N, C-alpha and C positions, 0 to 999 in steps of 0.2 A: 435481436435474439428474443423470440416470443416466450412468454411464461417466466421470464426472469425479472427480478426486481432488485434495485439497489436500495439498501437501507442502512441506517445507523447500526452499530453494534450495541446490543442490549445485554444487561446483566445475565439474563438466562442463556446467552450465547457462549458463556465461558468455555465449556467443555469442547464445543465444536471449534471455536476460535483457537483454543489451545492446540488442537490437532492440526489445524491449518498452519498456525504460526510455527509449530514444531516442524512441519514439513518444509517450510521456508528455511528455517535455521539449519535443518539437516542438509538441504540442498547446498547451502554455503558452508557445510562442514563445521557447524557451530552448535554448541550446546550451552544452555543456560540453566542456572538453578531454578527450582520450583518457585522460590520467592520472587524471582525476576518476572516469571510469567504472571504471578498474582499482582505484582506491583504495576507492571505494564498494563494489564487489563484494567485495573482500578483507575489508572490514568486515562485510558481510552474512554471509559464510561462516565468519567467525571465531567461535569458540564463546563468547567473552566480550565481544563487541562490543555497544555500546548500540543499534546499528541492527540490526533483525531483519527477516526477510522470509518470505513464503509465496508459493507459486505454485500455479496450478491447471493440471492436465494433463487433457486429454480423451482417454480411451482407456486409462487406467491409469498406474501408478506410473512407467513409463519413457517415456511419451509426452512430446513437447515441451511446454514451457510455453505457455499461451495467455493467461495473465493473471498479474500480479504485484502484491504489496502490500508496502510498507515501513512499519515502525512502530517506535516507541520508547517507553520509560517515563521519566517525570520527576516530580520533586517538585511539590507544589501547595500554595500558601499557605492554601487554604481547608480543607484536610484533612490529617490525618496520613498518609493513604494516598496512593500515587502515582496519577498519571493516565496514560493511554495515548494517544499521539498517532499517528494513522494519517496518515503523511506523504505517501505516493505510492500511487496505485492506478491500474492501467491494464489494460485488456483489449483484445486485438487486435480489429480491426474485424469480422472474420469470426465471432468467437465472442460478440459482444455480443447481449444479449437472451436468453441461455441460462442465466442465473443465476450466471455466473462472478463478477461483481462482488459479488453478495450472498454467495456462498460465501467469498470473500476477507475481507469485512467480518466475517462470522460467525466465521471462524477467529481473527481478531484479537480479537474480542469474547470468545471462549472463553478465550483466553490471559489477557486482561485480567481476566476473572472469576476464573480460577484464581489469579491473582496478588493478588487482592483490591483491584483498582484502584477509585478513587473515580469515575472517568469515562473514557469512550472518546470522543474527538472528532477532527474533521478539518475542513479548509477546502476550498472549491472556488471557482472563479470564478462570479460571479453569472449569467453567460450560458451556463454549462455545462448546458444543458437536459437532455441525455441522462443525465448522471450525477445531476442533481438529481431526475429522475423516480424513480430508485431511492432516493436519499437521503431524499426526502420520504415514501416508503413505510415506511422502516425506522428512521428517526431523526427527532429534532425539530430543526427550524431555530430557532435561538435569537435571530436578528436581529443578531448581531454582524458587524461588518465589520472586516477585517484591514488594518492599515497597516504598511508597511515603511519603517523609518528607515534611510537609507543610512549605513553605517559606512565609515570610511576603510580 
């Protein structure tokens, strides 16, 4: 995808990041309080945070974000090496089909490889056909279904 660049998320990206993350949350029919947006963004731009992020910009390093990905590393009981969890990925509607999602996944995969991770994984809704079209091309569906146990 020419003219696109994958970058870290910077403090000055807050408003654009917030629009994209809100789009992600709305897709999953979720809303969060403003304080959570601010807290999550502060963690993303903090140097030592476990939550990390990349963005894609069309048109160069200083162009607005058109897609974002959040990821983190954690221990895994099947390996001495960590695994990388790709937690949130969202591309604005106007930029879909241009390789933005793939670029974001590949950026996370490169960091996971550099770190020596055992695995990179993510989840999505079964009916998320647009995303699954990409995921089925670049990764293996392993048949797992996620369950959420409500905690008090």
